Structure formats: C-alpha cells, structure tokens
N, C-alpha and C positions, 0 to 999 in steps of 0.2 A: 504493499499499497506506497503512498505517494499522499503527503502532506503539502498543504498553503501555505505559502510564505503569510502569516500572517499581519508585521510587521509592512510588508510589502503592499498589501490588498489595503490595509488603510491606513496609508500616503494617498492611494490613487483614488479612495474613497475621500479622502480631505482635499484631491487635486480640483475632483470634479464638483467638492459641495463649495467653490472658489465659483462656478459659473453660474453666478444669477445669484450669489449671496445674500440676504435679507438681515438686517440690522438684530434679528433674533436670532441667528440661526438655521436659518433655514433655508429656503432655494423657491424664489420664483426662475423659471427657465419653460415659458412655453413653446408651444410648438413652433421651429421656424423663424424663431425672435432670435436676434443679436446673441443672445447667451444658447439658447439651444445649435446654434452656431459652432459655436466657441469649440462647445462639447464636444459637436460633431467631427467637428477639428483635429480634436487632442486625440478622443474616439479613433479617429483613423492612424495619424501618427503612431498610437500605441502597437495598433494591429500592424502596420506594415514594417514597425520595428520589430516585428516575431517571425515578419518573412511572409507574411500573411498578405493574399490577393484580394484588393479592395471591388466591390463593383454596389454601383447607385442603379434602384428601379424609378419605373417612375413616378413612384409615388414620394419616392427619397429615401425608404427604406435601404437600410446600408448592410451589406454583408462582404463579410471580412473570412475567407476562407483559408485555413493550413491543408495545402496539399497532403495526401495521404498515398500509399504503394498504389491504391487499386482506383484503377474510374468509375467511381460508384457514386451515386448521390452522396449527400453529407449528411453526419449525424451534427444537428440546429441547437444553440443556444444561444440565450438571449432575453430581452427584454424591450425597454423603454429608458429612455434619456431624458426626454422631456417630463415637466412639473407641471399641478397645479400651480396656483397664485398662492403666495407664500405655504410653501408645500413643505414636504421636508429632505432630507439629503439621503435616503434612501432604497423611496421610493418607486421599482420599477430601475433604478440606474444599476442597483446591487445587483440586477442580473446581466449586466451587460459586463457589469466590473469584474465579477466571481468568475466570468466566461474568461476575460481576461486573464485570472490570474490561475485559471484552470492551465491555460494554454502556455504561460509564463511555463507552470513548472514543468509540464511535459517538454519543452524546449531546454528548461537546464537540466534535468536529469535526462537528458538526449532519449527521451521514450519516441521510440517510430510507431506510429501508423498507418493501419492499414484504409483505412475509412477517412476520407476528409473529415477536417473538421471545421465548422462556419458558429461565426458569432453574429448575430443579426441587432440589429436596431429600429423597433418598428416607428415609423412618423405617426405620431399625435396619437397616441393612446389614450393620454388623460382627458382629449375634449374639451378639455378647461380652453382653449382658443377657437376651434372650432370641432361643431357638432359633428357626426357623433363621435365617442370613444370609438377609441381601438380603432377608427377609421381604415388607418393601411394595414393593416392583419386582415382587417378586411375585406377593403379590395380584391387583397390579390389571393382570397379563400373564396371570393366569388359572393359575399353577403354583403357589399354593395356594391353599387354601381356607380364605375370610376369618374363619369360625368354630371352626375349631380353631387359628387364628395369634391368637386373643384373648384365648383361654385357656393358650397360652402364659407361663411362672411364670417370675420368676428368683429367684437364689439364697434370697432374703429371703420368698419365699411371694407378690410383687407379680405378680398378671398381668399382661399387656399392656394390657388394656383397662382396666383401671382404670388403669395411669400412663397414657395416653394419656389419657383423661379429665379426670385430674388434673391435665397440662400444660395447659390448654386449647389445647392441638391436633387436638382432635377436628373433625374436620369434617364438608362431609355426600358422598356414594356417587358424587352428582350432578357433584361438583367435579373427577373423576378422572379425569388425560390420557386419552381414548381414542381421539384421532387425533393425527399427527405426522408431516412431513412426512419430518422428521430424528435422528438425536440423538444425540450428541458428547458422549463423555465423557474430561475429561481427568483424569489420574491419572498420580501418581509410579509410577516401572515393579513398586517391592517386590523390585526384585532385582539382583543384580549387571550381568547383559549390556552394557547399553548403555553403563555405563563403562566395563569391561574393553574396548568394540569402540572407544572414544573418539566416540561417535555422540550428538549434540544432543537429538534428537527420538525418538521410536518411535511407528511406524505401526503401529495394532495388527491384525493381520487376523481375528482370533478370540480365542474362549477354551479350552485343551485343555480336551480328553476327561479323563473321572478315572474311577474304581471306589473304591470305600473299603469292606475285608472288615473283619471281627472275626474272629479264628480263638481257639478255647475247646479248650483241652486240660485235660480233669478226668484225675486222678488218686487217688494216697491221704493224708490226712496220718496221720504217725506222729511218732513221735517222734526229733529228729535225733540224739540221743545211740547209741539204743539198736536203730536198725532197721538191720543189715547193705546197705549200696550194693547187693549183688545182690537185695534181696529187696523194694526201694524202686519204688514207681509212683510218679514224681519228672516231674508236669508242668513243674516248671521246667527240669530236664533237658532233654525233650521243647521245648519252645518255644523255648530256646537253640538248639538245634538246627536246627529247622524255621526261625525268622531265618537263621543263616546259610547256610543249604542256598538260600531264596529270594534270598539277598542275589546268591547264585551264580549262580541261573535267570537273573532277570531282569534280571541285567548281563550280560547274553550278549544281549538279545534286540535292544536299539536304543539307542546310545549318549543320543540326546536322552530316550529314558525316565527320569523321575525316579518313586521311590518311598519312603514312607517308613514305618519303622515309627513310630507316633507314639505312643503311647497302651500303657499295661501294668501291668494291675492283677493282684496277687496278692492268693489266700487262701488261708490268713488273715493272712498275710505277718508273722508273728512269726518270729522268728531262733531260736525252738528248735524250730520245728517244718515238718514236710515240707511245702509248699505241699499241697491239694487240688485247687487250680485255678487256673489261669494263662491270660488272654483278653488279647491283644494285635491292633492294630486295623495294617491296613498302607494307606494311601492311592497312588495309583499316579496317572499324568496322561502321556498322549501324545494327540498332532496323528491319529494314524493311528488309524481303529478298529480295523483289522487286526490292530494292535500292542495294541489294549488288550483285545484278543478271544485272543491270545498269553497275557496277562498272567492273565485270567478262567481258562483253559483250565490255567495250573500250578497257580492256586489252589486249583479247584477234582478238583483229581487229585492232593493230599494225603492220604497214607495215611490210614484211619479209626482204624487204631489205629498206636501205637508205644509201644516201652516200657513195657509195661503201661495206659497212656492213652489215652483214647477224644478224637477230633482233629474239631473241628463247623463247618466255615469257613461263614458268613451274609456275605452283601454286602448291607451298611447302605442303601450308596446307591450313584449312578452318575451322571454325563451325557453326554451325547453334545458333541461336539465342535463349539462353537459357532462358525460363520465371519460375520463382520461386512463391510458393503457394501462390492465393490470400489470400485467406481466414487467414493463420497466416501470410502475409504481412497485411493484414487489425487491424491483432492485433496487431502489432506490433504498428501502425498509432496510434489505441484506449489507448495503453501505454504513447506515448509521451501528447495525448489530457487531459491522466487522470493528468501526472506529467508537466503540463500545458506546456509541451518542442515545440519547435517551428518544424514542419515536414516535411518533401519534400520528393516525391516520384521521383524514379529515376533510371534508368540500371546504370549495372557497365560496364565499357569500359576495363578495366583490369578482367583479369583472376583471378579465386577461384576456391580452391576443393568443393565449395556449387555448382558451374557450376554441376560439376560430380555427387554429392551425389545427386540432382535433381530429376535425373533422377533412384535412388532409395530410396529415403525416401522423404515427402514432405517434402522442405527448403524454407527457405527467408534468406536473411542476413539484418545487421544493420550499417548503415555507420554512424560516429563519423567525424568532418571536421578536412580538412587537415590545418595547417596553410601556406598561398600561395599556396595550392596546392602540394607541394612540397612530393615525399617521392622515394624509390630507393637511397637514398643521406644521405650523415652524417647530414644535415640541417633540414631533417624531423621533423616535431612536431604537435604534437596535445594539447592543453592543458588539465593540469591534472581533469581541470573542467569540461570539453565536455564529458574525457575520465569516468569517474565516474557516467554523462549521461547518456552515451551509457550503463554503471552496471545495472545503475539501469532498463533502457528499458527491455535489456536483459534479468534480471530479473524477472519483472513485467510481460513480454510475456512468461515466461516458466511454473510463478505462474498458469496463466490465464489456458495455454493449459492441466498442470498439473488437472484441475477443469472439462475443457471439457473433456478433454480423459477418465477422471475419470467416466462421465457419456457420455460415448460411443459415442461422436463425431470423426466423419475422420476426413482430411486433403485428398487431391489432389497430386496424382503422376504424375510429369511432365516427360517425355522422353523427353531422351535428347542424 
C-alpha cells in the first residue's frame, strides 16, 4: 500500500484556497470568474508538471490524462473547482486536489500504470453563477441540452457562452469524455453523519432521489388596518397553516425522509398591506421511491381553496435515486479496511457530478467528514488529516482497479 503525502496535500489545498479567498477564511470562486480561471490555470500547471496531457471540451471541462501502457479508456477521478459565494475551501476542489496528490504519489514511487488515469474538473458544478447546478457534467451525459445551457445568464446579464469564451477555456466538443472504465469522486460529506458516527470515510452508495414543488396561494390584497379579520382572504395565513400541516404529515412517513421549506415569496411584501400572493417551495429527499411517491401524493392532495384563497402546487423538478456501482463501493470499503480507517456506507443527500456520470461510467464516491456538518459557508472545515486519509483511499482504490481492469474485470453501469 502507498500513502499520500499529507503535508504536500495540505500545501496544495492552502494554495488553491487563495484563488478567491474571502476575509473570513472562505472562498468565492464562481464558475468562469477571474478567480476560477486562476484556479484552472494552476490546476493545468500542476498536471503538466506531472507529464499529463491536457484537453478542454466545449463546455470548459478540463481533462488531464496520465498515459498508461494500454490503449484503453481511463479511470477518471475529479470533481470541480468552482464554489458558491462565500463558500468553503474544501467543497468540490478537494476531489480535484486529492486526485493530483494521488498522481504525484504514483509518479514519486515510480508506479507503472497499465490503465490511463484522468483527472477532470467539471465546469459550473455549483450552479451558483449559472443555472443549473452540475451543468457541464449534465451536458456531456445528455442530461441537459447544450444550446439551452449556453444561454444561461448570471445576475449581471452575462451569458454562460460569453463567460466561457472570455475565460480562454472554450475547447472542442471532440475533446469531451466519451468513455471511461470508472469514475471516482472524492468529496467532503457536507453533513454531520460521519462526525456523529465517528467514522473517517464515507463509502457513498448513491445519491438520494428528490422532488421540489412550488406552492402558490392567491388571495386578495387590502388595507391592513381597515379590513376586518373575518373578511380577509389572506394567503399568508393559509400558507403558514399548510406549511405546519405538511411538516406534521411528512414527518410521519419515515424518519430518514428530509424536507425543507426553502424559499418564501410574498407579494406585495408591504407591512401595511394584506398580501395577495404567497409562494413557497418544498424540497424533499429519500432513497426509497415509494416514500417519495407518498410525499407527492400528499402535496398533490392539497385542497384547491382554503380561507378564501386558491392553492396551486406545481412540481418544479425531481430525480430518481442514483445508485453507484456496488463492486467499486466494495473496493473503497476494502481500502479502508487495509488502512484501518473506519468506514460508513451511506447515501448523499446533495447532488454531485457523479450522479450524472453514473449513467455513463461505473461510478462511486468517497466522503470525508465535515466538522459540525458545515458546508457552503466560510466556516466549512475538514481536518487536513481526514483529507489525507481520503486521498489514501482514493489512491488505493484506483490502484486496485488498475489491477482488476488489467485482468479484464468489468463493473456495472447504472442508468440514471
């Protein structure tokens, strides 16, 4: 077994954290921004120094490949370099940096590879600048239409295709990843489970299915001081009642079900005026499709009217549970056993590029703990020791797959 260089990895993490550093120790590195371009440039420098070939596709995805003895599709590692606004130093980027460290360890120990190894940086995974999230992995796996994605516009009116061209990272469609033997993405957990269970590595078996609904309640605006309570058609009161009732009903379905009332818009949003419309969203996630069906049944059974207001639920979007390759997950767990690292098999509640890649390439994910479960904030933190342990598992899994693929073993593609 080979161990990665923890000090070298820490220095790499600290270097990348300077690209878009915020005052409170976080990062703002929006996709295709100047800060993102700096990170991309340094990523390419690191990979070129390792003798890797660099190619960029038409969505700005960067592929760095270490050649193997055999002319076969690669084993792919990676994640993304972009962040949310005032995000953390580990989200996404850690998957790219641990992959660099894995290649550095391979080169340092003069390990011969039969199967090519690739590191990928996916463009606009966060969707923080351009909607939707996981945009470019979605395009290359045919989840999104490229032409529509190119027209996505940020809050300043800049279209994705304009930012891509300006970045200097607009490549050729011919460079897209079309075939691979496996895809492995290391990521921080972004949740509290591993820390609570005192486990060092999460063996991620898939990504939870989810639905997102928008519920609109339409009433009648009127003066806040002159309209008797009994004569009001107040959508705010109806919305608060519905939210309370949904919280109670959904909470009885299954203890593993999570649901969030995340966005609330009130019109006209004036303190002296009874609202005429309230719109809120509910995001719900669970592994079992039957549980998700119960959630949708409850949402679709909302009354058409209440309190003199009209109620209209609309499904914004949803996804089925994505399952990763069981055999590759088993290799990740065996690597943990080899190093003596404690492991926990789990599902991800957050979306990742791996969920789209799983429909194209046998895939798996590795989680490392997030302190207090914090992510998408400047307080996000994972210990450098845990980062290095994750890198060890990534490297060991890749080397094991090298051996097995060289012997002709294959893994399972899961349609998404």
